[in-house]
NUTI-720146 format. One record per residue: x negated, y negated, z negated of N, C-alpha, C in turn. Coordinates in steps of 0.05 Angstrom, whole numbers, padded with zeros to 5 digits, always signed. Atoms other than C-alpha are relative to their C-alpha. Example, Ala and Ser with C-alpha at 12.3 -4.5 7.8 and 13.67 -1.06 7.14 Angstrom:
-00018+00024+00000-00246+00090-00156-00018-00024+00000
+00016+00024+00001-00273+00021-00143+00015-00022-00014
# end
This chain:
-00017+00024+00000+00000+00000+00000-00018-00025+00000
+00015+00025-00001-00026-00070+00017+00015-00021-00014
-00013+00022+00014-00011-00129-00028-00014-00026+00005
+00011+00026-00001-00021-00202-00017+00014-00017-00021
-00012+00014+00022-00010-00245-00078-00008-00029+00001
+00006+00028+00000-00005-00320-00079+00018-00015-00019
-00016+00018+00017+00018-00368-00133-00006-00028+00009
+00005+00027-00009+00028-00439-00111+00018-00021-00013
-00016+00023+00007+00052-00506-00132-00007-00022+00021
+00004+00021-00020+00054-00571-00094-00029-00009+00002
+00028+00009+00001-00018-00587-00115-00017+00017+00018
+00017-00017-00017-00043-00528-00073+00006-00003+00029
-00007+00004-00028-00010-00551-00009-00010-00027+00008
+00014+00024-00007-00054-00602+00024+00019-00023+00009
-00018+00020-00010+00005-00638+00056+00012-00017-00022
-00019+00011+00019+00040-00654-00009-00012-00017-00021
+00011+00017+00021-00009-00687-00056+00005+00009-00028
-00002-00007+00028-00003-00690-00131+00029+00002-00009
-00027-00005+00009+00058-00667-00169+00003-00008-00029
-00006+00005+00028+00090-00691-00233+00004+00027-00014
-00004-00025+00014+00090-00637-00286+00029+00005-00006
-00028-00008+00006+00155-00599-00295+00003+00004-00030
-00005-00003+00028+00185-00601-00364+00028+00011-00004
-00026-00011+00006+00244-00566-00396+00016-00019-00017
-00017+00019+00015+00302-00608-00420+00010+00014-00026
-00010-00011+00025+00324-00599-00492+00030+00004+00001
-00029-00002+00000+00397-00608-00475+00010+00002+00029
-00012-00004-00027+00419-00579-00408+00030-00002-00002
-00029+00001+00001+00492-00585-00389+00013+00023-00015
-00013-00022+00014+00539-00545-00432+00017+00016+00019
-00017-00016-00017+00580-00488-00405+00027-00013+00006
-00026+00014-00004+00643-00530-00415-00003-00021+00022
+00005+00021-00021+00613-00587-00373-00003+00013+00027
+00005-00014-00026+00589-00539-00319+00026+00010+00012
-00025-00011-00010+00656-00505-00314+00019-00021+00010
-00017+00022-00008+00693-00571-00310-00010-00011+00027
+00012+00010-00024+00645-00595-00256+00005+00018+00024
-00005-00019-00022+00653-00532-00215+00029-00002+00009
-00028+00002-00008+00729-00536-00217+00006-00026+00015
-00004+00025-00014+00728-00609-00197-00012+00000+00027
+00014-00001-00025+00678-00597-00142+00016+00016+00021
-00016-00016-00019+00721-00542-00111+00026-00015+00007
-00025+00014-00005+00784-00584-00118-00004-00024+00019
+00005+00024-00016+00752-00645-00084-00011+00007+00027
+00013-00008-00025+00721-00605-00026+00022+00007+00021
-00020-00004-00021+00762-00609+00038-00001+00027+00013
+00003-00026-00013+00735-00542+00061+00012+00023-00016
-00008-00022+00019+00764-00503+00002+00028-00006-00010
-00026+00002+00014+00836-00491-00020-00004+00013-00027
+00009-00010+00026+00820-00485-00094+00023+00008-00018
-00022-00003+00019+00890-00477-00122+00002+00028-00011
-00001-00028+00010+00883-00401-00130-00027+00009-00011
+00027-00008+00010+00810-00403-00155-00002-00008-00030
+00005+00005+00028+00793-00398-00229-00029+00005-00006
+00028-00004+00007+00723-00406-00258-00003+00002-00030
+00009-00001+00027+00692-00387-00324-00031-00002+00000
+00029+00003+00001+00621-00403-00347-00011+00010-00027
+00013-00010+00024+00576-00367-00396-00030-00001+00004
+00029+00003-00002+00503-00388-00407-00008-00008+00028
+00007+00010-00027+00503-00424-00340+00008+00018+00023
-00009-00018-00021+00531-00364-00302+00030-00004+00005
-00027+00006-00008+00595-00382-00265+00013+00025+00013
-00015-00022-00012+00647-00328-00249+00024-00012+00014
-00023+00009-00015+00697-00344-00194+00019+00023+00005
-00021-00020-00005+00762-00305-00192+00023-00014+00014
-00023+00010-00014+00826-00312-00153-00001+00008+00029
-00001-00007-00028+00839-00313-00079-00002-00025+00018
+00000+00020-00021+00828-00354-00016+00012+00012+00025
-00015-00010-00023+00861-00350+00052-00018+00007+00024
+00018-00008-00021+00798-00340+00094-00028+00004-00011
+00027-00007+00010+00727-00314+00087-00018-00023-00001
+00018+00023+00000+00693-00379+00104+00005-00017-00025
-00006+00015+00024+00729-00413+00046-00014+00013-00024
+00014-00015+00021+00701-00359+00000-00030-00006+00000
+00028+00006-00002+00631-00370+00026-00007-00028-00010
+00005+00027+00008+00636-00445+00016+00004-00003-00030
-00005+00003+00028+00665-00438-00054-00024+00010-00017
+00023-00011+00014+00607-00394-00077-00024-00018+00003
+00023+00017-00006+00555-00438-00043+00001-00026-00015
-00003+00026+00013+00582-00503-00072-00002+00003-00030
+00003-00004+00029+00587-00474-00142-00029+00002-00008
+00029-00003+00006+00513-00456-00139-00015-00027+00000
+00013+00026-00001+00496-00529-00124+00006-00018-00023
-00008+00017+00022+00528-00555-00187-00023+00000-00021
+00021+00003+00019+00479-00582-00238+00003+00018-00024
-00001-00017+00023+00463-00531-00292+00008+00029+00006
-00009-00027-00007+00489-00469-00255-00025+00018+00005
+00022-00020-00002+00441-00410-00263+00006+00022+00020
-00007-00021-00018+00480-00362-00220+00031+00001+00003
-00029-00002-00005+00549-00346-00191+00007+00029+00004
-00011-00026-00004+00588-00281-00197+00025-00003+00017
-00022+00004-00019+00635-00276-00138+00021+00023-00003
-00022-00019+00002+00701-00240-00153+00024-00010+00016
-00022+00011-00016+00742-00279-00102+00010+00021+00020
-00013-00017-00020+00791-00240-00059+00008-00017+00024
-00009+00013-00024+00805-00259+00013+00026+00012+00008
-00027-00009-00007+00879-00254+00029+00010-00016+00024
-00008+00016-00024+00888-00279+00101+00027+00009+00010
-00023-00008-00015+00949-00277+00145-00007+00025+00016
+00006-00026-00013+00955-00208+00177-00008-00003+00029
+00007-00005-00028+00919-00192+00241-00007+00029+00002
+00007-00028-00002+00911-00122+00268-00030+00004+00002
+00029-00006-00001+00843-00089+00263-00010-00001+00029
+00008+00001-00028+00842-00082+00339-00004-00029+00009
+00003+00028-00008+00854-00156+00349-00024-00013-00012
+00023+00012+00013+00802-00175+00298-00026+00009+00013
+00025-00011-00012+00749-00129+00328-00004-00012+00027
+00003+00011-00027+00763-00155+00398-00008-00030-00001
+00006+00028+00003+00760-00228+00374-00030-00003-00008
+00028+00002+00008+00693-00217+00339-00018+00007+00023
+00016-00009-00022+00665-00179+00398-00002-00022+00022
+00000+00020-00021+00685-00234+00447-00016-00025-00009
+00014+00023+00010+00658-00290+00403-00030+00004+00000
+00028-00006-00002+00591-00255+00399-00010-00001+00028
+00008-00001-00028+00589-00244+00474-00001-00027+00013
+00001+00026-00012+00605-00316+00491-00016-00020-00015
+00016+00017+00016+00557-00344+00440-00026-00007+00014
+00026+00008-00010+00497-00385+00462-00023+00006-00020
+00020-00005+00021+00462-00366+00397-00008+00029-00002
+00006-00029+00001+00467-00290+00396-00006+00010+00028
+00008-00009-00027+00428-00262+00455+00005+00030+00004
-00003-00029-00002+00435-00188+00440+00028+00008+00009
-00026-00007-00012+00491-00155+00480+00010+00028-00009
-00006-00028+00007+00492-00086+00446+00008+00002-00029
-00009-00001+00028+00523-00103+00379+00027+00014+00000
-00025-00016+00003+00578-00053+00359+00017-00013-00022
-00018+00013+00019+00638-00084+00324+00023+00019-00005
-00024-00016+00008+00689-00043+00285+00014-00015-00022
-00016+00013+00022+00744-00064+00237+00019+00020-00012
-00019-00017+00014+00783-00026+00185+00011-00015-00024
-00013+00015+00022+00834-00059+00138-00011-00028-00004
+00009+00027+00001+00807-00127+00156-00030-00003-00006
+00029+00001+00005+00734-00109+00140-00015+00006+00026
+00015-00003-00025+00688-00119+00200-00028+00011-00007
+00027-00011+00002+00625-00077+00207-00015-00004+00026
+00017+00005-00022+00569-00097+00253-00024+00019-00001
+00022-00019-00001+00518-00045+00275-00015-00004+00026
+00017+00003-00024+00460-00044+00325-00025-00014-00008
+00025+00013+00005+00394-00078+00332-00001-00027+00015
+00004+00026-00012+00375-00150+00348-00029-00008-00001
+00028+00008-00003+00311-00187+00364-00011-00017-00023
+00009+00017+00021+00309-00233+00303+00020-00001-00022
-00018+00003+00023+00338-00246+00234+00021-00021+00005
-00019+00022-00006+00371-00309+00261+00024+00011+00015
-00022-00012-00015+00413-00268+00310+00017+00017-00019
-00014-00016+00019+00431-00220+00254+00018-00017-00017
-00016+00017+00017+00455-00277+00210+00022-00014+00016
-00020+00014-00016+00491-00314+00266+00023+00018+00008
-00021-00019-00007+00529-00252+00287+00019+00004-00024
-00017-00003+00024+00553-00243+00215+00016-00025-00005
-00015+00025+00004+00573-00316+00211+00023-00002+00020
-00022+00001-00020+00613-00312+00276+00023+00019-00008
-00020-00019+00009+00649-00251+00249+00017-00011-00023
-00014+00010+00024+00666-00286+00183+00020-00022+00007
-00018+00023-00007+00700-00344+00220+00026+00009+00013
-00024-00009-00015+00752-00301+00255+00023+00004-00020
-00023-00003+00016+00822-00304+00227+00007+00029-00006
-00008-00027+00007+00845-00242+00189-00023+00016-00013
+00023-00014+00011+00774-00221+00168-00001-00003-00031
+00002+00000+00029+00770-00202+00094-00029+00001-00010
+00028-00004+00007+00696-00183+00092-00015+00008+00024
+00017-00008-00022+00637-00171+00137-00023+00017-00011
+00023-00017+00006+00588-00113+00130-00020-00002+00023
+00020+00005-00021+00527-00135+00169-00022+00021-00002
+00020-00022-00001+00488-00071+00184-00019-00003+00023
+00019+00005-00022+00448-00102+00241-00028+00002-00010
+00029-00001+00007+00373-00089+00240-00016-00015+00020
+00018+00016-00017+00318-00132+00268-00024+00018+00008
+00023-00016-00011+00267-00097+00313-00020-00020+00011
+00021+00019-00007+00204-00140+00316-00016+00012+00023
+00015-00009-00023+00168-00135+00382-00030+00000-00004
+00028+00002+00005+00100-00156+00355-00006+00008-00029
+00009-00007+00027+00060-00135+00294-00015-00024-00012
+00015+00021+00014+00034-00184+00241-00009+00012-00027
+00011-00009+00026-00009-00173+00179+00016-00012-00023
-00012+00011+00024+00017-00183+00109-00011-00027-00007
+00013+00026+00006-00033-00239+00101+00011-00022+00017
-00012+00020-00017-00004-00276+00161+00028-00007-00009
-00028+00005+00010+00067-00268+00135-00001-00016-00026
+00002+00014+00026+00046-00291+00065-00007-00029+00004
+00008+00028-00005+00013-00354+00092+00024-00016+00011
-00023+00014-00011+00075-00372+00132+00022-00004-00020
-00020+00003+00021+00122-00360+00074-00008-00022-00019
+00010+00021+00017+00079-00403+00029+00003-00028+00012
-00002+00025-00014+00076-00458+00080+00029-00010+00002
-00028+00008-00003+00151-00457+00091+00012-00009-00027
-00010+00008+00026+00166-00461+00016-00012-00026-00009
+00015+00023+00009+00113-00514+00004+00009-00026+00013
-00008+00024-00013+00139-00563+00056+00029-00007-00003
-00029+00005+00004+00213-00556+00037+00005-00019-00022
-00004+00021+00019+00235-00618+00002+00017+00009-00024
-00016-00011+00022+00283-00577-00041-00017+00017-00019
+00015-00020+00015+00228-00530-00066-00028-00009-00008
+00028+00007+00005+00162-00566-00066-00004-00007-00030
+00006+00005+00028+00129-00570-00134+00008+00021-00020
-00010-00021+00018+00162-00508-00162-00020+00023-00002
+00020-00021+00004+00118-00452-00191+00010+00027+00011
-00010-00025-00013+00134-00396-00142-00024+00017+00009
+00021-00019-00009+00091-00334-00130+00011+00016+00023
-00007-00015-00023+00092-00299-00063-00017+00025+00002
+00014-00025-00004+00073-00225-00055+00011+00014+00025
-00009-00014-00024+00076-00186+00010-00012+00028+00001
+00010-00027-00003+00071-00111+00019+00016+00013+00023
-00012-00013-00023+00084-00077+00086+00024-00015+00011
-00020+00017-00011+00126-00136+00110+00023-00007-00020
-00020+00007+00020+00168-00139+00046-00010-00022-00018
+00008+00023+00016+00164-00206+00011+00013+00001-00027
-00011+00003+00027+00172-00212-00064-00005-00028-00011
+00002+00027+00012+00186-00280-00095+00004+00001-00030
-00003+00001+00029+00175-00292-00169-00008-00027-00010
+00006+00027+00011+00169-00353-00214+00026-00013-00008
-00022+00015+00010+00217-00408-00233+00011-00020+00021
-00014+00021-00015+00268-00452-00197+00020-00014-00018
-00016+00016+00018+00315-00504-00223+00030+00006+00001
-00029-00007-00001+00383-00477-00200+00004+00022+00020
-00006-00023-00016+00418-00422-00163-00003-00006+00030
+00003+00007-00028+00418-00460-00097-00029+00001+00009
+00028-00002-00007+00342-00466-00098-00009+00029+00003
+00006-00028-00001+00337-00392-00111+00008+00012+00027
-00009-00010-00026+00379-00376-00050-00016-00012+00023
+00014+00013-00022+00343-00427-00007-00029+00011+00003
+00027-00012-00002+00274-00398-00024+00001+00027+00014
-00003-00026-00013+00298-00329-00004+00006-00003+00030
-00006+00005-00028+00328-00356+00061-00025-00009+00016
+00024+00009-00013+00263-00392+00078-00019+00023+00006
+00018-00023-00004+00224-00328+00070+00011+00018+00022
-00012-00018-00020+00273-00288+00113-00003-00010+00029
+00003+00010-00027+00265-00335+00172-00027+00005+00012
+00027-00004-00010+00191-00318+00178-00001+00025+00016
+00003-00023-00018+00173-00271+00235-00012+00024-00014
+00010-00027+00010+00163-00197+00217+00006+00005-00029
-00009-00006+00027+00193-00203+00148+00021+00022+00001
-00018-00022+00000+00228-00137+00136+00022-00004-00021
-00020+00004+00022+00262-00154+00070-00012-00019-00020
+00009+00018+00021+00258-00203+00012+00011+00009-00026
-00008-00005+00027+00260-00185-00061-00002-00026-00016
-00001+00026+00013+00282-00247-00098+00001+00004-00031
+00002-00002+00029+00257-00243-00170-00003-00027-00014
+00002+00027+00012+00259-00318-00182+00019-00003-00023
-00016+00006+00023+00285-00340-00249+00010-00029+00001
-00012+00027+00000+00332-00400-00255-00003-00011-00028
+00003+00013+00026+00312-00447-00311+00006-00030+00003
-00008+00028-00001+00336-00516-00328-00025-00018-00002
+00022+00020+00001+00286-00571-00311+00012-00028-00005
-00009+00027+00003+00292-00642-00334-00014-00019+00020
+00012+00014-00022+00249-00663-00275+00012+00009+00026
-00013-00006-00025+00272-00664-00204-00013+00023+00015
+00014-00021-00015+00220-00614-00179-00013-00011+00024
+00016+00013-00021+00192-00665-00130-00016-00022-00013
+00018+00019+00012+00138-00716-00140+00013-00027-00005
-00009+00027+00005+00154-00782-00173-00020-00020+00012
+00021+00016-00012+00088-00813-00154-00010+00015+00024
+00006-00015-00024+00079-00792-00082-00025-00010+00014
+00021+00007-00020+00017-00791-00039+00013+00008+00027
-00013-00006-00025+00053-00798+00027-00019+00013+00019
+00017-00013-00020+00025-00750+00079-00007-00019+00022
+00008+00016-00023-00013-00781+00136+00018+00008+00024
-00016-00006-00024+00020-00784+00204-00008+00027+00012
+00010-00025-00011-00025-00726+00227+00011+00024-00017
-00009-00022+00017-00006-00683+00167+00030+00004+00003
-00028-00002-00003+00068-00698+00175+00008+00012+00027
-00005-00011-00027+00067-00684+00250-00006+00030+00000
+00007-00029+00001+00032-00617+00236+00022+00016-00015
-00020-00014+00016+00084-00599+00183+00026+00004+00016
-00024-00002-00017+00143-00613+00230-00005+00020+00022
+00006-00018-00022+00109-00576+00287+00000+00029-00010
+00001-00027+00011+00096-00515+00243+00028+00010-00007
-00027-00008+00008+00167-00515+00217+00016+00008+00025
-00015-00007-00025+00196-00515+00288-00010+00026+00012
+00011-00024-00012+00148-00461+00312+00007+00025-00016
-00006-00024+00017+00164-00415+00253+00030+00006-00001
-00028-00005+00001+00239-00422+00259+00009+00018+00022
-00008-00020-00019+00265-00360+00293+00025-00007+00016
-00024+00008-00014+00329-00395+00313-00006-00018+00024
+00007+00019-00021+00291-00440+00361-00020+00012+00020
+00021-00003-00020+00253-00434+00426-00013-00027+00002
+00009+00027+00005+00210-00493+00406-00024-00008+00018
+00024+00005-00016+00156-00490+00460+00003-00025+00017
-00004+00024-00016+00187-00548+00499+00006-00025-00017
-00005+00022+00017+00195-00593+00438-00026-00014-00007
+00023+00016+00009+00145-00649+00425+00008-00017-00024
-00005+00014+00025+00138-00684+00358-00018-00025-00002
+00015+00024+00005+00117-00756+00347+00007-00012-00027
-00004+00010+00027+00109-00789+00279-00012-00028-00003
+00010+00027+00005+00102-00862+00260+00013-00010-00026
-00010+00010+00025+00109-00887+00188+00023+00017-00011
-00021-00017+00010+00151-00827+00168+00023+00004+00018
-00021-00002-00020+00195-00834+00229-00007+00021+00020
+00005-00023-00018+00198-00768+00267+00018-00002+00025
-00015+00000-00025+00219-00768+00340-00004+00027+00014
+00000-00026-00014+00237-00702+00375+00007-00005+00029
-00004+00002-00029+00230-00701+00451-00002+00028+00012
+00002-00025-00014+00237-00646+00502+00027+00013+00004
-00026-00014-00006+00290-00593+00514+00002+00026-00017
-00007-00025+00014+00324-00534+00479+00022+00013+00016
-00019-00016-00015+00372-00480+00502+00029-00002-00008
-00028+00003+00009+00435-00499+00463+00002-00023-00019
-00005+00021+00019+00468-00552+00421-00006+00010-00029
+00007-00012+00026+00458-00505+00362-00030-00004-00005
+00029+00003+00003+00382-00506+00373-00007-00030-00005
+00005+00028+00004+00384-00582+00378+00006-00008-00029
-00007+00006+00028+00419-00587+00310-00020+00012-00019
+00019-00014+00018+00372-00536+00278-00027-00014+00000
+00026+00014-00001+00310-00573+00302+00001-00026-00017
-00002+00025+00016+00335-00638+00271+00001+00007-00030
-00001-00007+00028+00352-00603+00205-00028+00009-00010
+00027-00008+00007+00282-00572+00204-00017-00024-00007
+00016+00024+00004+00250-00640+00211+00009-00016-00025
-00011+00015+00023+00296-00673+00159-00008+00011-00027
+00004-00013+00025+00280-00623+00105-00030+00002-00008
+00029-00001+00006+00204-00635+00105-00008-00023-00017
+00009+00021+00018+00170-00674+00050-00015-00021+00016
+00013+00023-00013+00150-00743+00074+00016-00011+00024
-00016+00010-00023+00202-00750+00130+00020-00021-00010
-00019+00021+00008+00241-00815+00125+00022-00005+00019
-00020+00004-00021+00280-00815+00190-00006+00019+00023
+00003-00018-00023+00292-00769+00249+00016-00011+00024
-00013+00006-00025+00308-00789+00320-00001+00024+00018
-00002-00025-00016+00333-00730+00361+00007-00007+00029
-00004+00005-00029+00323-00742+00435-00001+00026+00017
+00001-00026-00014+00325-00668+00453+00022+00002+00021
-00019-00005-00021+00359-00650+00518+00007+00029+00000
-00009-00028+00000+00401-00587+00521-00002+00011+00029
+00005-00012-00026+00378-00543+00579+00016+00027+00000
-00019-00022+00001+00434-00493+00595+00004+00012+00027
-00007-00014-00025+00447-00441+00649+00029-00008+00007
-00026+00008-00010+00507-00458+00692+00020+00022-00002
-00023-00018+00000+00575-00425+00682+00023-00015+00013
-00024+00012-00010+00641-00438+00715+00015-00014-00022
-00014+00016+00021+00681-00492+00678+00024+00016-00011
-00024-00014+00009+00743-00448+00675-00008+00022-00020
+00009-00021+00019+00703-00392+00640-00008-00012-00027
+00008+00014+00025+00673-00440+00589+00025-00009-00015
-00024+00010+00013+00741-00471+00576+00016+00022-00013
-00015-00022+00010+00774-00404+00567-00012+00011-00026
+00014-00010+00024+00721-00382+00516+00003-00019-00023
-00003+00019+00022+00725-00446+00476+00028+00002-00012
-00028-00001+00010+00801-00443+00471+00005+00026-00014
-00003-00026+00014+00797-00369+00452-00012-00002-00028
+00013+00002+00026+00748-00385+00396+00016-00018-00019
-00016+00018+00017+00791-00443+00371+00026+00014-00010
-00025-00014+00007+00854-00399+00372-00004+00023-00019
+00005-00023+00018+00821-00343+00333-00016-00009-00025
+00015+00010+00023+00783-00387+00282+00018-00002-00024
-00016-00001+00024+00808-00377+00211+00009-00027-00009
-00006+00027+00010+00805-00451+00195+00017-00016+00020
-00011+00018-00020+00830-00480+00261+00024+00011+00015
-00020-00012-00017+00880-00431+00291+00028-00011-00005
-00027+00010+00006+00940-00464+00256+00004-00028+00012
-00003+00026-00012+00926-00530+00292+00001+00002+00030
-00003+00001-00029+00943-00548+00364-00024-00015+00011
+00024+00012-00011+00873-00561+00390-00005+00012+00028
+00004-00009-00028+00858-00557+00465-00026-00011+00010
+00025+00008-00013+00792-00559+00503+00004+00000+00030
+00002+00000-00029+00783-00580+00575-00030-00004+00007
+00028+00001-00007+00716-00573+00611-00003-00010+00029
+00007+00010-00026+00688-00613+00669-00030-00002+00002
+00029+00000-00004+00617-00602+00694-00015+00009-00025
+00013-00011+00023+00600-00563+00631+00004-00017-00026
-00005+00017+00024+00623-00619+00583+00028+00005-00009
-00026-00007+00012+00680-00599+00537+00011-00025-00014
-00014+00021+00014+00731-00650+00513+00021+00013-00018
-00019-00012+00020+00770-00631+00450+00022-00021-00007
-00022+00017+00008+00839-00660+00436+00019+00016-00019
-00018-00013+00019+00889-00646+00381+00001-00016-00026
-00004+00013+00025+00907-00665+00310-00006+00020-00023
+00007-00017+00023+00877-00637+00245+00004-00017-00025
-00005+00014+00026+00881-00656+00171-00025-00012-00012
+00024+00009+00013+00808-00666+00152-00023-00004+00019
+00024+00004-00016+00741-00689+00178-00015+00026+00004
+00013-00026-00002+00713-00620+00164+00012+00016+00022
-00012-00016-00022+00764-00588+00211-00007-00012+00027
+00009+00012-00025+00746-00638+00265-00028+00007+00007
+00027-00007-00006+00672-00625+00258-00004+00030+00004
+00001-00029-00004+00684-00550+00253+00008+00007+00029
-00008-00005-00028+00720-00552+00321-00023-00007+00019
+00023+00007-00016+00659-00588+00349-00021+00022+00000
+00019-00022+00002+00613-00533+00323+00008+00024+00016
-00010-00024-00014+00657-00478+00351-00004-00004+00030
+00003+00005-00029+00657-00510+00420-00029-00002+00009
+00028+00004-00008+00583-00528+00421-00016+00025+00002
+00015-00025+00000+00561-00456+00409+00008+00019+00022
-00009-00017-00022+00597-00428+00470-00020-00002+00023
+00019-00002-00021+00551-00405+00525+00008-00018+00024
-00005+00016-00024+00545-00456+00582+00009-00029-00006
-00009+00027+00007+00568-00518+00543-00023-00020+00001
+00021+00021-00002+00527-00580+00562+00004-00023-00020
-00006+00022+00019+00562-00629+00516+00028+00002-00010
-00027-00001+00012+00623-00639+00472+00009-00028-00006
-00012+00025+00007+00667-00700+00469+00024+00006-00019
-00019-00007+00021+00708-00696+00405+00021-00022-00003
-00021+00019+00002+00774-00734+00412+00023+00009-00019
-00020-00010+00019+00810-00696+00357+00006-00022-00020
-00010+00021+00018+00851-00742+00312+00005+00012-00027
-00006-00008+00028+00853-00736+00236+00025-00015-00008
-00025+00013+00007+00924-00749+00214+00014+00015-00022
-00015-00012+00022+00957-00736+00148+00010-00024-00018
-00011+00021+00018+00996-00775+00095-00021-00008-00020
+00019+00010+00019+00952-00819+00053+00011+00004-00028
-00010-00006+00027+00956-00796-00019-00019-00008-00022
+00017+00011+00021+00897-00828-00055-00008-00029+00008
+00009+00027-00005+00877-00901-00062-00030+00000+00005
+00029+00002-00004+00808-00925-00041-00015+00001-00026
+00014-00001+00026+00790-00935-00114-00002+00029-00011
+00000-00028+00008+00809-00863-00129-00021+00016+00015
+00020-00013-00017+00766-00839-00071-00028-00007-00009
+00026+00008+00010+00707-00879-00097-00007+00016-00025
+00004-00015+00025+00715-00845-00165-00006+00030+00007
+00005-00028-00008+00718-00776-00131-00028+00004+00010
+00026-00002-00012+00655-00788-00091-00022-00003-00021
+00020+00004+00022+00616-00815-00151-00002+00024-00018
+00000-00024+00017+00637-00755-00191-00015+00023+00014
+00014-00021-00014+00612-00707-00137-00030-00005+00001
+00029+00007-00001+00545-00744-00132-00013+00006-00027
+00010-00004+00027+00537-00738-00208-00003+00030-00006
+00000-00028+00007+00551-00663-00210-00018+00017+00017
+00016-00016-00019+00511-00639-00150-00030-00001-00008
+00028-00001+00009+00440-00616-00166-00018-00018+00016
+00018+00016-00018+00408-00651-00106+00003-00030-00005
-00004+00028+00002+00439-00719-00118+00002-00010-00030
-00002+00008+00029+00444-00718-00195-00022-00018-00008
+00023+00016+00009+00375-00748-00202+00001-00029+00009
+00000+00027-00011+00392-00809-00161+00028-00012+00002
-00028+00009-00004+00468-00816-00167+00005-00028-00010
-00004+00027+00010+00462-00880-00208-00011-00021+00019
+00012+00019-00019+00422-00912-00151+00018-00003+00025
-00017+00000-00024+00478-00899-00100+00025-00016-00005
-00025+00016+00002+00532-00952-00091+00020+00010+00020
-00021-00011-00017+00597-00926-00063+00023-00019+00002
-00025+00016-00005+00653-00967-00032+00017+00015+00020
-00018-00013-00019+00714-00942+00006+00020-00021+00009
-00020+00017-00012+00758-00982+00053+00014+00015+00022
-00016-00015-00020+00814-00950+00093-00010+00028+00004
+00009-00028+00001+00787-00881+00074-00027+00004+00014
+00027-00002-00010+00718-00897+00103-00019-00007-00023
+00018+00004+00023+00663-00889+00051-00026-00012+00010
+00026+00012-00006+00601-00933+00053-00019+00006-00024
+00020-00006+00020+00539-00910+00015-00024-00018+00004
+00023+00018-00001+00483-00959-00002-00017+00004-00024
+00018-00003+00023+00422-00958-00046-00025+00015+00010
+00025-00014-00006+00355-00921-00050+00001+00028-00012
+00004-00027+00010+00341-00847-00057-00029+00008+00004
+00028-00009-00001+00276-00807-00062-00007+00016+00025
+00005-00018-00023+00283-00759-00003+00022-00002+00020
-00021-00001-00021+00319-00751+00063+00021+00021-00008
-00019-00021+00008+00351-00688+00033+00021-00012-00018
-00020+00013+00018+00384-00731-00021+00019-00018+00016
-00017+00017-00017+00408-00780+00032+00021+00016+00015
-00018-00017-00015+00438-00724+00074+00021+00012-00017
-00019-00013+00017+00470-00689+00016+00021-00020-00010
-00019+00020+00009+00502-00753-00009+00020-00005+00022
-00019+00004-00022+00532-00764+00060+00019+00023+00003
-00017-00024-00003+00557-00692+00063+00021+00001-00022
-00019-00001+00022+00589-00696-00006+00022-00020+00004
-00020+00020-00005+00625-00760+00013+00018+00009+00023
-00015-00007-00024+00646-00733+00081+00020+00023-00005
-00017-00023+00006+00675-00669+00052+00018-00004-00024
-00018+00007+00021+00714-00705-00002+00028-00003+00012
-00027+00001-00010+00789-00696+00009+00010-00029+00000
-00010+00027-00003+00818-00762+00035-00019-00018+00015
+00020+00016-00014+00754-00788+00068+00001+00007+00030
-00001-00005-00029+00757-00796+00144-00027-00004+00013
+00025+00008-00013+00689-00826+00158-00020-00009-00021
+00021+00009+00019+00622-00841+00123-00019-00018+00015
+00019+00020-00009+00578-00901+00134-00024+00003-00019
+00022-00006+00018+00512-00875+00104-00023-00019+00005
+00022+00020-00002+00465-00934+00094-00021+00003-00023
+00020-00006+00020+00423-00901+00040-00028-00001+00012
+00028+00002-00010+00348-00914+00047-00017+00018-00018
+00019-00015+00014+00294-00866+00028-00022-00019-00010
+00019+00019+00012+00248-00904-00019-00027+00002+00013
+00026+00000-00012+00184-00925+00015+00001-00004+00030
-00002+00002-00029+00211-00930+00086+00019-00023+00008
-00019+00018-00012+00243-00983+00129+00012+00014+00024
-00015-00015-00020+00296-00958+00177+00004-00014+00026
-00007+00012-00026+00307-00970+00251+00030-00001+00003
-00029-00001+00002+00379-00990+00240+00014-00001+00027
-00012+00000-00026+00391-00998+00314+00007+00028+00008
-00006-00028-00006+00392-00922+00316+00022+00011-00018
-00019-00010+00020+00441-00917+00259+00028+00006+00013
-00028-00004-00008+00510-00886+00270+00014+00013-00024
-00016-00012+00022+00566-00868+00222+00004+00029+00005
-00003-00029-00002+00575-00795+00207+00029+00007+00002
# end
């Protein structure tokens, strides 16, 4: 057996500079506070119907019970609970009770969505369904395809659970030492994880993570980062969740040089198995990252931008990537988009229609929330052959909260979330006509993005004007656009 052992903190990663020492807080949030925050977070999230969800908390471990009407709502509920400040882990006992669909219809819908996906390249995935439980079997070329196929299956209406038995068959061989170095680099540059005492061990392609993280979300994120590395067979996540009274990122920062930052972004793109990054060029100036070149799908364009945003030292990202797509007949693209919309668990109850001209899809219809509108965009953009998406879906529902109440809801969510808790008092929130404006200073791009997401997914908010600034940078506001 071959073992590679590495223990690292931010001080060992040349890009990141010196780190503030992590200390343990004497008074972490109480179980009562955590449970209240979890319930409020689920209630305020437009993606989750929380009326049938109950939570209990013991020593920071949250147990979710009850039922939801689709599998994606269950996934979001668990994920958002893990992001609450003080949560050490989540026990998922939620049941999915969707409207009935036959197993044959479910299997056919999942199979077609995988076949018309621009993300999943493998064509030999076997889909079966019994009592609403979808099972995926076969082999794929990368972990990203494995995950995306599972995600596509979970979004289909009527699905209660997904058993993802897909296996990744790596075409090339890599040593444990190469894998270990890539995992360490990925964890070290991640703005959510840098500075944390994590040990990486690799044996025959199996990665073991041990050490401490600050919350359940960081634990999951570290495991995900390791899984994206090429030739990783499995990840054993032995990380312990402990309460930190420090953010886990540097307070006194030695900003990386432009050369260091450019290298970090380049490495992140090259290591991401979801991307074909050879046609992407990276330019950096004063923390401003510009991506140029081409990718094969709108999904890859979004992933490339997310990769850049999550790196320590990035203050702004300009995404000039062009989507390079093989041609398909407009009628075939249109048919696939409308099929996906009609079978999507979240969207099928709405009258949404797509029309396609020269590969550009235009979406029209009426939904209740911004999340549903953006979800429709994601569904359309991942269909094979789509060159662009024009989203003309209208958000229309009866107004039931005042602007002042919405401000209170957003501030509450900023206070409870682990990522924004450290800077929530620096963020000024105003709401006018259900449009939220965020102003102030934060420490990282990740905090800026998360604050915008929390506001955008608050029930009652239609639009977010995110004018938060990452401390230490001046922004090219001419590039700014509301989310």
